[in-house]
C-alpha positions as CSV (number, residue, x, y, z in Angstrom):
1,M,19.3,30.3,-21.0
2,S,17.7,28.6,-17.6
3,A,17.9,25.1,-16.5
4,A,14.4,24.7,-17.0
5,E,14.7,25.4,-20.7
6,L,17.6,22.9,-21.3
7,E,16.0,20.0,-19.2
8,P,12.7,18.8,-20.9
9,V,9.9,18.2,-18.6
10,E,8.8,14.7,-18.3
11,T,5.4,14.3,-19.8
12,P,2.8,11.8,-18.6
13,V,2.7,8.6,-20.4
14,A,-0.7,7.2,-21.3
15,G,-1.9,4.2,-19.0
16,V,1.2,4.7,-16.9
17,P,0.2,5.7,-13.2
18,A,1.9,8.9,-11.7
19,V,3.1,7.0,-8.8
20,A,3.5,3.4,-8.4
21,L,4.7,1.4,-5.2
22,R,5.5,-2.4,-5.5
23,R,6.0,-4.5,-2.3
24,V,7.8,-1.4,-0.6
25,E,9.1,-1.9,2.8
26,V,10.8,1.0,4.8
27,A,13.0,0.5,7.9
28,Y,13.5,3.2,10.4
29,E,15.8,2.8,13.2
30,G,16.5,-1.0,12.8
31,R,12.6,-1.5,12.7
32,V,10.5,-2.3,9.6
33,V,7.6,0.6,9.8
34,V,6.2,-0.2,6.2
35,R,5.8,-3.4,4.7
36,G,4.4,-5.0,1.6
37,L,2.9,-1.7,0.3
38,D,1.3,-1.8,-3.2
39,L,-0.3,1.6,-4.3
40,E,-1.0,3.3,-7.6
41,V,-2.2,6.9,-8.1
42,A,-3.1,7.9,-11.4
43,T,-1.9,11.2,-13.2
44,G,-4.3,13.8,-11.7
45,G,-5.6,11.9,-9.1
46,W,-5.7,12.8,-5.0
47,L,-4.9,9.8,-2.9
48,A,-5.0,10.5,0.9
49,L,-3.2,8.3,3.4
50,I,-5.3,7.9,6.3
51,G,-4.7,5.8,9.5
52,P,-4.1,6.0,13.4
53,N,-1.0,8.0,14.7
54,G,2.1,6.1,14.0
55,A,0.6,4.1,11.0
56,G,3.4,5.0,8.7
57,K,1.8,7.8,6.7
58,T,4.7,10.2,7.0
59,T,7.1,7.5,6.4
60,I,5.5,6.6,3.1
61,L,5.6,10.0,2.0
62,R,9.2,10.2,2.6
63,A,10.0,7.3,1.0
64,I,8.4,8.4,-2.3
65,A,10.1,11.7,-2.0
66,G,13.3,9.7,-1.9
67,L,14.5,10.7,1.4
68,L,14.3,7.3,3.0
69,P,16.0,4.0,1.8
70,H,13.4,1.5,0.8
71,G,13.0,-2.2,-0.4
72,G,10.6,-2.7,-3.5
73,E,10.1,-0.4,-6.1
74,I,8.9,3.3,-6.3
75,S,8.4,4.8,-9.6
76,L,7.1,8.0,-10.7
77,G,5.6,8.0,-14.3
78,G,7.0,4.7,-14.8
79,R,10.5,5.7,-14.0
80,P,12.0,4.3,-10.6
81,I,13.1,6.9,-8.4
82,A,16.3,5.0,-7.2
83,G,19.3,6.8,-8.3
84,S,17.6,10.0,-9.1
85,D,19.7,13.3,-8.3
86,P,18.0,15.8,-6.1
87,R,17.6,18.4,-8.8
88,R,15.8,16.1,-11.0
89,M,13.5,14.9,-8.0
90,A,12.7,18.5,-7.4
91,R,11.5,18.8,-10.9
92,R,9.4,15.5,-10.5
93,L,8.0,16.3,-7.1
94,A,7.4,18.8,-4.3
95,M,6.8,17.9,-0.6
96,V,5.2,19.8,2.2
97,R,6.4,18.5,5.5
98,Q,4.3,18.8,8.7
99,E,6.8,21.0,10.2
100,P,8.7,22.7,7.5
101,V,12.3,24.1,8.4
102,M,12.1,27.8,7.7
103,P,15.5,29.8,7.8
104,A,15.5,32.8,10.3
105,G,15.7,36.2,8.8
106,M,14.7,35.2,5.3
107,S,11.2,36.8,4.0
108,V,8.2,35.1,2.8
109,S,8.9,35.9,-0.8
110,Q,12.6,34.7,-0.8
111,Y,11.3,31.5,1.0
112,V,8.7,30.8,-1.8
113,L,11.4,31.5,-4.5
114,L,13.5,28.6,-3.2
115,G,10.6,26.5,-4.7
116,R,12.1,27.7,-8.1
117,A,15.7,26.6,-7.3
118,A,15.6,23.4,-9.5
119,R,14.7,25.7,-12.4
120,F,17.2,28.3,-11.9
121,S,19.8,29.1,-14.7
122,F,23.1,27.1,-14.1
123,L,24.5,30.3,-12.7
124,G,22.0,30.0,-9.8
125,R,20.2,33.0,-10.7
126,E,16.3,33.2,-10.9
127,S,14.6,34.7,-14.0
128,A,11.8,37.2,-14.3
129,G,9.4,34.1,-15.1
130,D,10.5,32.7,-11.6
131,R,9.6,35.9,-10.0
132,R,6.1,36.0,-11.8
133,V,5.4,32.4,-10.5
134,V,6.2,33.6,-6.9
135,A,4.0,36.6,-7.2
136,A,1.1,34.7,-8.6
137,T,1.3,31.9,-5.9
138,L,1.5,34.5,-3.1
139,E,-1.7,36.0,-4.5
140,K,-3.4,32.5,-4.7
141,L,-2.7,32.1,-1.1
142,S,-3.6,35.5,0.1
143,L,0.0,36.0,1.1
144,T,0.9,39.0,-0.9
145,A,0.7,41.3,2.2
146,L,3.1,39.2,3.9
147,A,5.6,38.9,1.1
148,A,8.3,41.2,2.9
149,R,7.7,39.7,6.4
150,P,10.4,37.7,8.1
151,L,9.5,33.9,8.3
152,D,10.0,34.1,12.2
153,S,7.4,36.7,12.8
154,L,4.6,34.5,11.2
155,S,1.9,32.7,13.0
156,G,1.6,28.9,12.9
157,G,-1.2,28.9,10.1
158,E,0.6,31.6,8.3
159,R,3.8,29.5,8.3
160,Q,1.8,26.4,6.9
161,R,0.5,28.4,4.0
162,V,3.9,29.8,3.2
163,A,5.3,26.3,3.0
164,I,2.4,25.2,0.6
165,A,3.0,28.3,-1.5
166,R,6.7,27.3,-1.8
167,A,5.8,23.8,-3.2
168,L,3.1,25.1,-5.5
169,A,5.6,27.6,-6.9
170,Q,8.0,24.6,-7.7
171,E,5.4,23.5,-10.5
172,A,6.3,19.8,-10.1
173,P,3.8,17.4,-11.5
174,L,3.5,15.5,-8.0
175,L,2.6,17.2,-4.7
176,L,3.2,15.3,-1.3
177,V,1.6,16.9,1.5
178,D,1.9,15.8,5.2
179,E,-1.0,17.2,7.0
180,P,-1.7,20.0,4.9
181,T,-4.5,21.6,7.3
182,S,-3.1,20.9,10.8
183,A,-2.4,24.7,11.9
184,L,-5.2,26.4,9.7
185,D,-8.8,27.4,10.8
186,V,-11.6,26.0,9.1
187,G,-11.8,28.7,6.4
188,R,-8.3,28.6,5.6
189,Q,-8.4,24.7,5.4
190,Q,-11.1,25.0,2.7
191,D,-9.2,28.0,1.0
192,V,-5.9,25.7,0.8
193,L,-7.7,22.4,-0.2
194,D,-9.7,24.2,-2.8
195,L,-6.4,25.8,-4.3
196,I,-4.7,22.4,-4.5
197,H,-7.9,21.0,-6.1
198,A,-7.9,24.0,-8.7
199,E,-4.2,23.0,-9.5
200,R,-5.3,19.5,-10.4
201,G,-7.9,20.8,-12.8
202,D,-5.4,23.6,-14.1
203,R,-2.3,21.4,-14.9
204,G,-2.9,18.0,-14.1
205,L,-1.4,17.9,-10.5
206,T,-1.2,14.8,-8.8
207,V,-1.6,14.8,-5.0
208,I,-0.6,12.4,-2.0
209,A,-1.6,13.8,1.3
210,A,-1.5,12.3,4.7
211,M,-4.5,13.7,6.4
212,H,-5.8,13.0,9.9
213,D,-9.1,15.0,9.2
214,L,-11.2,12.1,7.9
215,T,-14.1,14.5,6.7
216,L,-11.8,16.7,4.7
217,A,-9.9,13.5,3.3
218,G,-13.4,12.1,2.4
219,Q,-14.4,15.2,0.6
220,Y,-11.3,16.3,-1.4
221,A,-9.5,13.1,-2.2
222,D,-10.6,10.6,-5.1
223,R,-9.2,7.6,-3.5
224,L,-8.3,6.6,0.4
225,A,-5.7,4.5,1.5
226,L,-6.2,3.3,5.2
227,V,-2.8,2.2,6.7
228,V,-2.3,0.6,10.0
229,D,0.9,-0.7,11.4
230,G,2.8,0.1,8.2
231,R,0.3,-2.2,6.2
232,L,-2.5,-1.2,3.7
233,V,-5.6,-2.4,5.2
234,R,-8.1,-0.8,2.5
235,A,-7.9,1.4,-0.4
236,G,-10.9,2.8,-2.7
237,P,-13.3,5.8,-2.9
238,P,-14.4,7.4,0.1
239,A,-17.7,5.8,0.2
240,E,-16.0,2.3,0.6
241,V,-13.2,3.2,2.9
242,L,-15.0,5.8,5.2
243,T,-17.7,3.5,7.1
244,E,-18.6,3.5,10.7
245,T,-17.3,0.0,11.2
246,T,-14.0,0.4,9.6
247,I,-13.4,3.6,11.6
248,A,-14.6,2.1,14.8
249,G,-12.5,-0.8,14.4
250,T,-9.3,1.1,13.1
251,Y,-9.4,4.4,15.4
252,R,-11.6,2.9,18.3
253,A,-13.8,5.9,17.8
254,R,-17.5,6.5,17.8
255,V,-18.6,8.2,14.9
256,R,-21.4,8.6,12.4
257,V,-20.5,8.8,8.6
258,R,-22.7,10.9,6.7
259,A,-22.9,11.1,2.7
260,V,-22.0,14.3,1.2
261,G,-23.1,14.0,-2.4
262,E,-22.7,10.7,-4.2
263,V,-19.0,10.2,-3.3
264,A,-17.9,12.4,-0.6
265,R,-18.2,11.4,3.2
266,A,-18.3,13.4,6.2
267,V,-17.2,11.8,9.8
268,V,-18.9,13.1,12.6
269,P,-17.9,12.1,16.3
270,D,-21.2,10.9,18.2
271,R,-20.7,10.6,22.0
272,S,-24.1,9.2,22.3
273,I,-22.9,5.9,20.8
274,P,-22.0,3.6,24.0
275,A,-18.3,3.5,24.7
276,L,-16.7,0.2,24.7
277,N,-16.0,-1.2,28.3
278,H,-13.3,-3.3,27.0
279,P,-11.6,-1.8,24.0
280,Q,-10.9,-4.4,21.1
281,P,-8.1,-4.6,18.9
282,P,-8.3,-2.9,15.5
283,H,-10.8,-4.3,13.1
284,E,-12.8,-6.2,15.7
285,V,-15.2,-3.6,16.7
286,P,-18.4,-4.3,14.4
287,L,-21.0,-1.6,15.2
288,D,-23.1,-2.5,11.9
289,A,-24.4,-5.8,10.9
290,P,-22.4,-7.1,8.1
291,P,-24.2,-6.8,4.7
292,R,-25.9,-10.2,3.6
293,A,-24.1,-12.4,1.2
294,T,-26.3,-12.7,-1.8
295,V,-24.0,-14.5,-4.5
296,R,-23.5,-18.1,-4.3
297,A,-20.0,-19.1,-6.0
298,P,-19.4,-22.6,-7.3
299,S,-15.8,-22.4,-5.9
300,V,-13.2,-19.8,-4.6
301,V,-9.6,-19.0,-4.6
302,I,-7.8,-18.6,-1.4
303,V,-4.4,-17.2,-0.7
304,N,-2.6,-17.6,2.7
305,T,0.5,-15.4,2.7
306,G,2.7,-13.2,5.2
307,D,5.7,-13.9,7.3
308,G,3.7,-15.5,10.2
309,K,3.2,-19.1,11.1
310,G,0.0,-21.1,10.1
311,K,-0.5,-20.5,6.4
312,S,0.0,-24.2,5.5
313,T,-1.8,-25.2,8.8
314,A,-4.9,-23.2,8.0
315,A,-4.9,-24.8,4.4
316,F,-4.7,-28.2,5.7
317,G,-7.8,-27.3,8.1
318,T,-9.8,-26.1,5.2
319,A,-8.9,-29.6,3.4
320,T,-10.2,-31.4,6.6
321,R,-13.5,-29.4,6.3
322,A,-13.6,-30.4,2.4
323,V,-13.3,-34.1,3.1
324,A,-16.0,-33.9,5.9
325,R,-18.3,-32.5,3.0
326,G,-17.4,-35.6,0.7
327,W,-15.2,-33.6,-1.6
328,R,-12.0,-35.2,-3.2
329,V,-9.0,-33.2,-2.0
330,G,-5.5,-33.1,-3.5
331,V,-2.4,-31.4,-2.0
332,V,0.7,-30.7,-3.8
333,Q,3.6,-29.4,-1.7
334,F,6.3,-27.4,-3.7
335,V,9.2,-27.1,-0.9
336,K,8.9,-30.0,1.3
337,S,10.4,-33.5,-0.2
338,G,9.7,-37.1,0.3
339,R,12.3,-37.0,3.2
340,W,10.0,-35.0,5.2
341,K,7.3,-37.2,7.4
342,P,4.8,-34.0,8.4
343,G,1.9,-35.2,10.7
344,E,-0.6,-33.2,8.5
345,E,0.4,-35.8,5.6
346,A,-0.1,-38.8,7.6
347,S,-3.6,-37.7,8.9
348,A,-4.6,-36.5,5.4
349,R,-3.7,-39.8,3.7
350,R,-5.7,-41.8,6.4
351,L,-8.8,-39.3,5.3
352,G,-8.2,-40.1,1.8
353,V,-6.7,-37.0,0.7
354,D,-4.3,-37.4,-2.6
355,W,-0.9,-35.9,-1.3
356,W,2.2,-35.3,-3.4
357,T,5.4,-33.8,-1.5
358,L,7.2,-32.9,-4.7
359,G,9.7,-30.3,-3.6
360,D,13.4,-30.6,-3.1
361,G,13.8,-28.6,0.1
362,F,14.7,-25.0,0.4
363,S,16.7,-23.5,-2.5
364,W,19.2,-22.1,-0.1
365,D,20.1,-25.6,1.4
366,S,20.2,-27.2,-2.4
367,A,23.5,-28.6,-3.6
368,D,22.3,-28.8,-7.2
369,I,20.1,-25.8,-7.8
370,D,19.3,-26.7,-11.5
371,R,17.8,-30.1,-10.1
372,T,15.8,-28.3,-7.3
373,R,14.3,-26.1,-10.3
374,A,13.5,-29.1,-12.2
375,V,11.8,-30.8,-9.3
376,A,9.6,-27.6,-8.9
377,E,8.8,-27.7,-12.4
378,Q,7.6,-31.1,-12.4
379,A,5.5,-30.2,-9.2
380,W,3.9,-27.5,-11.2
381,R,3.0,-29.9,-14.1
382,V,1.5,-32.2,-11.5
383,A,-0.5,-29.3,-9.9
384,R,-1.7,-28.0,-13.2
385,E,-3.2,-31.3,-14.0
386,K,-5.2,-31.6,-10.8
387,L,-6.4,-28.0,-11.1
388,A,-7.8,-28.8,-14.6
389,S,-9.7,-32.2,-13.0
390,P,-13.4,-31.7,-12.1
391,E,-12.9,-34.6,-10.0
392,Y,-11.4,-32.4,-7.3
393,G,-13.2,-30.1,-5.0
394,L,-10.2,-28.6,-3.5
395,V,-6.7,-28.4,-4.5
396,V,-4.0,-27.2,-2.1
397,L,-0.8,-25.7,-3.7
398,D,1.2,-25.7,-0.6
399,E,4.2,-23.1,-0.8
400,I,3.9,-22.4,-4.4
401,T,4.7,-18.8,-3.6
402,Y,8.6,-19.7,-3.4
403,P,9.2,-21.2,-6.7
404,V,6.9,-18.5,-8.4
405,N,9.0,-15.9,-6.7
406,W,12.3,-17.6,-7.6
407,G,11.1,-17.3,-11.2
408,W,11.0,-21.2,-11.7
409,I,7.2,-21.1,-12.2
410,P,5.7,-18.1,-14.2
411,V,3.2,-16.5,-12.1
412,E,1.0,-16.0,-15.6
413,E,0.7,-19.7,-15.9
414,V,-0.6,-20.2,-12.3
415,V,-3.1,-17.5,-12.9
416,A,-4.1,-18.8,-16.3
417,A,-4.7,-22.5,-14.7
418,I,-6.6,-21.1,-11.8
419,R,-8.8,-19.1,-14.2
420,E,-9.4,-21.9,-16.4
421,R,-10.1,-24.5,-13.8
422,P,-13.5,-26.4,-13.5
423,S,-16.1,-24.2,-11.9
424,N,-16.3,-26.7,-8.9
425,V,-12.7,-26.7,-8.0
426,N,-11.7,-24.7,-5.1
427,V,-8.1,-23.5,-4.7
428,V,-6.0,-22.4,-1.5
429,L,-2.5,-21.1,-2.2
430,T,0.2,-20.7,0.5
431,G,3.6,-19.1,0.9
432,R,5.2,-15.9,1.7
433,D,5.3,-12.7,-0.6
434,A,2.4,-13.8,-2.4
435,P,2.8,-11.9,-6.1
436,E,0.2,-9.4,-6.9
437,A,-1.1,-11.2,-9.6
438,L,-2.1,-14.3,-7.3
439,V,-3.6,-11.7,-4.9
440,A,-5.4,-10.0,-7.8
441,C,-7.1,-13.3,-8.9
442,A,-8.0,-14.7,-5.5
443,D,-11.2,-14.3,-3.6
444,T,-10.0,-14.3,-0.2
445,V,-6.3,-13.2,1.0
446,T,-5.3,-13.6,4.4
447,E,-1.8,-12.3,5.5
448,M,-0.5,-13.8,8.5
449,R,2.0,-11.6,10.7
450,N,5.0,-12.6,12.5
451,V,4.7,-11.1,16.1
452,K,6.8,-13.5,17.9
453,H,8.5,-16.9,16.9
454,A,9.9,-19.6,19.3
455,F,12.7,-20.2,16.7
456,D,14.0,-16.7,17.4
457,R,15.0,-17.8,21.0
458,G,16.5,-21.1,19.5
459,I,13.8,-23.5,20.5
460,R,13.5,-26.1,17.7
461,A,10.3,-27.5,16.0
462,I,8.3,-29.7,18.0
463,R,6.8,-32.8,16.3
464,G,3.0,-32.7,16.8
465,I,3.3,-29.0,16.9
466,D,5.3,-27.7,14.1
467,Y,5.1,-30.7,11.6
């Protein structure tokens, strides 16, 4: 009896994504290269990771495969990968690396048979069924004639097809592919991607592929995830992600985007587009006029998050604008206590802003954590009352993410209060690591990134600048 017969295959659970990443961070050689990543892939879906060189696409694939330590949570079919043994992981996913290691002297068929290793009997022997799967996979990829050839005699394109054959022979429900077409001519590219697409229909295969070719990504993937500097910039169908403005800003490329059917997109380089004399940073190269805003909303919800400075400062700037428009403004601070005398409070009170400093300092400084929690809960009671009052045009919940993330204020209560507020009440929430539920209910979310901080060099906070 084989190991495959003894170990039941994990079946998809209705409503549970095949792959889910929650606030995933990955560090490599002491440097964080992927941060705050939230992604979901439905069973049978195809997600293409796109982005410039060094964006973190390969790192994301390796983290999903369990090959790199990570923060946050990665789950397959609702089950976290943390603690999974290699044999079980090999039954849950297959991975094709950009430069796969191929042992010298091994034949093509022997190498593809290695994809069945997780299903061998406990004696380590393949079955007749394993050999049939290998033969069928070689035939699908037009590799039957190469079955007896040594791996070291193959061309680059042949080696890539063999690596894909090994992964498909594994018959795992999830396929991770790093640049599946980089060494293939255009005909073979289509053959390989067509085959992967067919596997989705035949057995519900889920695919996550890192792809440089935006045209192929835009024609084969259901959804694209644009990653820049380890952060998710945009995710959605090809028609939403592959726009000339986005590609120009992200890749600093001169391209035209053409529709291929209703969903797919083709990206065509166009040297007739004037080159930029002074290349701009990513996301700041608008080639198209932005679409006109046609929806007039009575109010909006804004979240300022991230590990950089300026989240509260931006919120208080918005409060100043609101006062200038004659609105009543309320500010509730969840961390700073009455002992703090920040400059923004003094200025705001002179402008008539209602201001409550209801925190008890940072929790790691607290001598009585129960008291600090009780203070935060009282601050939330005040904030909820102000959110429910139609007298306010703007309510600022400063540093609310901290007590929410510490579990002192249920995020569900915050979301419910925001959604049930009077229609005229605008809301700004600030703080690091904004929970996904707050991000989801917001109209505008800005993540401020820490590039450099004076405190890291021992410089103390300066009155008038920092507070």
